[in-house]
C-alpha positions in Angstrom: -14.1 -32.3 -14.8 -13.7 -31.6 -11.4 -15.0 -28.4 -10.0 -12.0 -26.4 -8.3 -12.2 -24.5 -5.4 -11.2 -21.0 -5.0 -11.4 -18.8 -2.0 -11.7 -15.2 -2.3 -10.6 -12.5 0.5 -13.8 -10.4 0.9 -13.4 -7.0 2.7 -17.0 -6.2 3.1 -16.2 -3.9 0.2 -17.3 -3.5 -3.8 -14.7 -4.8 -4.9 -14.3 -8.0 -3.3 -18.3 -8.9 -3.7 -17.9 -8.3 -7.6 -14.8 -10.6 -7.5 -17.0 -13.3 -5.8 -19.6 -12.7 -7.9 -17.3 -13.1 -11.2 -15.8 -16.1 -10.1 -19.3 -17.6 -9.4 -20.0 -17.0 -12.7 -17.1 -18.7 -14.0 -18.4 -21.9 -12.5 -15.7 -21.9 -9.5 -16.7 -23.2 -6.3 -16.5 -20.0 -4.1 -15.7 -19.6 -0.5 -15.6 -16.5 0.8 -13.0 -15.3 3.6 -13.2 -12.3 5.9 -10.1 -11.3 7.7 -10.3 -9.7 10.9 -7.1 -8.0 10.8 -7.4 -5.3 13.7 -9.6 -5.5 17.0 -10.6 -2.6 18.5 -13.9 -0.5 19.0 -14.4 2.9 17.8 -15.1 5.7 20.3 -18.9 4.5 20.6 -17.9 1.0 21.7 -19.0 -0.6 18.2 -16.3 -2.9 16.5 -15.5 -1.3 13.5 -15.3 -4.3 11.7 -18.8 -5.6 12.2 -20.4 -3.4 9.5 -18.0 -4.8 7.1 -18.5 -8.7 8.3 -22.1 -7.8 7.6 -21.8 -6.8 4.2 -19.8 -10.0 3.5 -22.6 -11.9 5.3 -25.4 -10.0 2.9 -23.3 -10.9 -0.4 -22.4 -14.0 0.5 -26.1 -15.1 0.9 -27.1 -13.6 -2.2 -24.4 -15.5 -4.3 -25.4 -18.8 -2.1 -21.7 -19.3 -1.2 -20.5 -20.5 2.2 -18.4 -18.1 4.1 -15.8 -17.6 6.8 -14.3 -15.3 9.4 -10.4 -16.1 10.5 -8.8 -13.5 13.5 -5.1 -12.5 11.9 -5.3 -9.7 14.7 -1.9 -10.8 16.7 -0.2 -11.7 13.7 -0.8 -7.9 11.8 0.2 -6.6 15.2 3.8 -8.8 15.1 4.4 -8.8 11.5 3.1 -5.1 10.5 1.8 -2.8 12.5 5.1 -3.0 14.9 7.2 -2.3 12.2 4.8 0.4 10.8 5.4 2.0 14.5 9.5 1.4 14.6 9.5 3.3 11.1 7.9 6.2 12.7 9.9 6.0 15.8 12.7 6.2 13.3 11.4 9.2 11.5 10.8 7.8 7.9 7.4 7.7 6.7 6.3 3.5 6.3 3.5 1.9 3.8 2.0 -0.5 6.2 -0.5 -1.7 3.0 2.5 -2.7 1.5 3.7 -5.1 4.2 0.1 -6.4 4.8 -0.1 -8.2 1.3 3.2 -10.0 2.0 2.9 -10.3 5.9 -0.8 -11.2 5.9 -3.0 -11.5 2.7 -0.8 -13.5 0.8 0.8 -15.4 3.9 -1.3 -16.7 7.1 -4.7 -16.1 4.5 -3.0 -18.0 1.7 -2.7 -20.9 4.3 -5.8 -21.0 5.8 -7.3 -20.8 2.4 -5.4 -24.0 1.5 -7.0 -25.6 5.0 -10.3 -25.1 3.4 -9.3 -26.4 0.1 -8.3 -23.9 -2.2 -7.3 -24.6 -5.4 -6.6 -20.9 -5.8 -6.7 -17.9 -3.9 -8.3 -14.3 -5.0 -8.9 -10.6 -4.0 -10.5 -7.8 -5.6 -7.1 -6.0 -6.4 -6.9 -4.4 -9.5 -4.0 -5.9 -10.9 -3.3 -9.0 -13.4 -1.3 -12.0 -13.4 0.1 -14.2 -16.2 1.1 -17.8 -14.9 3.4 -18.9 -17.7 6.0 -21.8 -17.4 6.2 -22.0 -13.7 6.4 -18.1 -13.3 3.9 -16.0 -12.3 4.2 -12.1 -13.8 2.3 -9.1 -12.3 0.6 -6.8 -14.9 -0.8 -3.4 -14.5 -4.8 -3.3 -14.5 -6.9 -2.3 -17.2 -7.7 0.4 -15.2 -4.7 2.3 -14.5 -6.4 4.9 -12.5 -7.3 2.3 -10.1 -4.0 -0.3 -10.7 -2.7 -1.8 -7.1 0.8 -3.4 -8.3 2.4 -0.8 -6.8 1.2 -2.5 -3.0 2.0 -5.7 -4.4 5.8 -5.0 -5.1 7.0 -7.6 -2.5 5.0 -10.5 -3.4 7.2 -13.6 -4.0 6.9 -16.4 -6.7 5.1 -18.7 -4.2 2.6 -16.2 -2.9 1.9 -14.9 -6.5 1.3 -19.1 -7.5 -2.5 -20.1 -7.7 -3.4 -16.5 -7.1 -6.3 -14.9 -9.4 -7.5 -11.4 -9.9 -11.2 -11.1 -11.4 -10.8 -7.7 -11.8 -7.8 -7.0 -13.9 -9.5 -6.2 -17.3 -12.4 -4.7 -15.8 -12.8 -0.4 -15.0 -14.0 0.5 -12.0 -17.5 2.1 -13.0 -17.9 -1.3 -14.4 -17.3 -3.0 -11.1 -20.0 -0.7 -9.6 -22.3 -1.5 -12.4 -22.3 -4.9 -12.1 -22.9 -4.8 -8.4 -25.6 -2.4 -9.0 -27.0 -5.0 -11.5 -26.9 -7.9 -8.9 -28.3 -6.0 -6.1 -24.8 -6.3 -3.9 -25.1 -4.8 -0.5 -22.2 -3.2 -1.8 -22.8 -1.7 -4.8 -23.1 2.1 -3.4 -20.8 1.3 -0.8 -17.8 4.3 -0.2 -14.6 2.9 -1.3 -12.1 2.5 2.0 -8.9 4.9 1.9 -6.0 5.5 4.0 -4.6 2.8 5.9 -6.7 0.5 6.9 -6.2 0.3 10.7 -6.6 3.8 11.2 -9.8 4.5 8.7 -11.5 7.7 9.0 -9.9 9.0 12.5 -7.5 12.0 12.4 -4.1 10.3 11.8 -2.0 12.7 14.7 -4.4 11.5 17.4 -3.8 7.9 16.5 -0.4 7.8 16.3 -0.2 9.8 20.1 -1.6 7.0 21.6 1.1 4.4 20.4 4.0 6.8 20.4 4.8 9.9 22.6 5.2 12.9 21.2 8.5 15.1 21.2 7.8 18.8 20.3 10.7 20.7 19.1 11.7 23.9 16.7 10.5 24.4 13.1 13.8 26.1 11.6 14.5 27.3 8.0 17.6 27.3 5.9 18.8 30.4 7.4 18.9 28.8 11.3 16.0 31.1 12.3 13.3 29.4 14.5 9.9 30.1 12.7 7.9 27.9 14.6 7.5 24.5 17.0 6.8 21.0 15.8 4.7 18.6 17.5 6.5 15.4 16.7 9.0 14.6 13.6 6.5 11.9 13.0 3.8 13.6 12.2 5.4 15.2 9.1 6.6 13.9 5.9 9.0 15.3 3.4 7.9 17.8 0.8 4.5 18.0 3.2 2.8 21.6 3.0 -0.4 21.5 4.9 -0.5 21.5 8.9 3.0 23.2 9.9 1.2 25.8 11.8 3.0 28.6 10.0 0.3 30.3 8.9 1.1 33.7 10.9 4.8 33.2 9.7 5.4 35.3 6.3 7.5 33.0 3.4 8.8 35.8 0.9 7.8 33.6 -1.9 5.5 30.5 -1.5 4.0 28.4 1.2 6.4 26.9 3.7 7.3 22.9 2.9 9.4 20.0 4.6 12.5 19.9 4.1 14.5 17.7 6.1 14.1 16.1 9.8 16.8 16.0 11.8 16.5 13.2 14.6 19.0 13.5 16.6 18.4 17.1 17.6 14.9 16.8 17.1 14.5 19.6 14.5 12.0 19.8 11.4 13.8 22.5 8.4 11.5 23.9 6.0 11.7 26.7 3.4 9.5 28.2 1.3 9.5 29.7 -2.5 12.2 27.5 -4.5 11.1 23.7 -4.1 14.8 22.8 -5.8 16.3 21.6 -2.5 13.5 18.9 -2.7 14.5 17.7 -5.7 16.4 14.7 -5.5 19.2 12.6 -8.4 19.2 9.2 -7.1 18.1 6.8 -4.0 19.3 3.5 -2.5 17.2 0.8 -2.0 16.9 -2.7 0.5 14.9 -5.2 0.7 14.5 -6.0 -3.4 11.8 -8.2 -4.2 12.1 -9.2 -8.2 9.3 -10.6 -9.9 9.4 -12.6 -11.3 13.4 -13.5 -11.0 16.5 -11.5 -10.7 17.3 -9.4 -14.3 20.3 -10.5 -16.0 23.1 -8.0 -16.0 24.1 -5.4 -13.3 22.1 -2.3 -15.5 18.7 -2.0 -15.7 16.7 0.3 -17.5 12.9 0.6 -17.0 10.1 3.0 -15.0 9.8 3.1 -11.4 7.2 4.7 -9.1 8.3 6.2 -5.5 4.8 6.7 -4.2 1.6 5.0 -5.1 -0.3 7.9 -7.1 2.7 8.9 -9.4 3.3 8.8 -12.6 6.1 6.3 -13.6 9.9 7.8 -14.2 12.2 6.5 -16.3 15.1 5.5 -14.1 18.7 3.7 -14.5 18.8 0.6 -11.8 22.2 -0.5 -10.8 21.9 -3.8 -9.2 24.3 -4.2 -6.4 22.9 -7.5 -5.1 19.8 -9.4 -5.2 18.5 -7.5 -2.3 19.7 -3.7 -3.0 20.0 -1.5 -5.7 20.5 1.9 -6.4 18.4 3.9 -8.8 19.6 7.0 -10.9 16.6 9.0 -12.1 16.9 10.5 -15.6 14.9 13.7 -14.1 15.1 15.1 -10.5 12.0 13.6 -8.4 10.5 15.6 -5.6 10.2 14.4 -2.3 11.7 10.8 -2.2 10.9 9.4 1.1 12.7 7.3 3.4 11.0 4.2 4.2 8.2 4.5 1.3 8.6 2.0 -1.9 10.4 2.4 -4.9 8.2 0.0 -7.7 9.6 -0.9 -11.0 8.2 -1.3 -14.2 8.8 -2.3 -17.8 6.0 -1.6 -20.1 2.8 -3.3 -18.5 4.7 -5.9 -15.8 5.6 -4.8 -12.6 9.4 -6.1 -11.9 9.4 -5.7 -8.0 10.4 -2.9 -5.8 12.3 -2.0 -2.6 12.3 0.3 0.4 13.8 3.2 0.1 16.8 4.0 2.7 18.8 6.7 1.4 18.2 9.6 -1.1 20.9 11.6 -2.9 20.5 15.3 -3.9 
């Protein structure tokens, strides 16, 4: 039997390192591929990707696998970052990690891997996949605390074809333990958090480099001006911290962001009763169905409106293949335009779409 080749997207983190290790142990011909998606030096003048690539080299040497690097910085700028900026400029809150998967990791990355002779591609994502009768189903990971199906909700059937997720049945603790057992250089490396191209930097400071801040009034529900915001793009619905209203008394509880008026450049806030934050439905566009469009107009399932959220019962009215109206069984707090509504049935991810409007 011919040995199958799998190209592993190696980020320099522990998850992708262990993914490569497992595939090597399973008898695959493994090739590591490091993606450079963001070109920038840190304040000290060092390329922030250098350390990650050094870890890819160390892990690849230990596993005795070849490794390559590919530069997708232009594709990332055109397909992900430009969208990210446009959404913030429009007063919305985008999720670039979802776009990165659809537009980079399972697009030009996959095409490049195939040029290297890949029969399969693999990543260190915590999610499961089922290839059955020519269709590809996205399944939740065994480690539900780490499950990343939310970020893969936009992948098409062609993108999921030939994909392996070696960590789908492993808890994170086991991944760490395996990395330590094999003395991988990434065994104790801290997990990356937040948006990849921002890293540990101050988000507001980063955004100011690309979008001009337009300060304006912070107004409460009575119409009284209670402060000044530094630019609507820096705030999201439901936000409590960083409003700069510490000295302004709220009768009951902390201040929170209620809504944004882009036209008048006003940030509306309230305090105490959070019921105005709770919505009953939303309209969704750019729906992607996994594995395909369900039969019928109505679908009863569960949904998540942000990554760190328990699944919520919903009724989905399918308006057309890419648009849906989602009704919530219970009111949902701070559902935010620009984020993704992701659908689930039992342990399968059914896909998702972009939240366009929210109904209160």
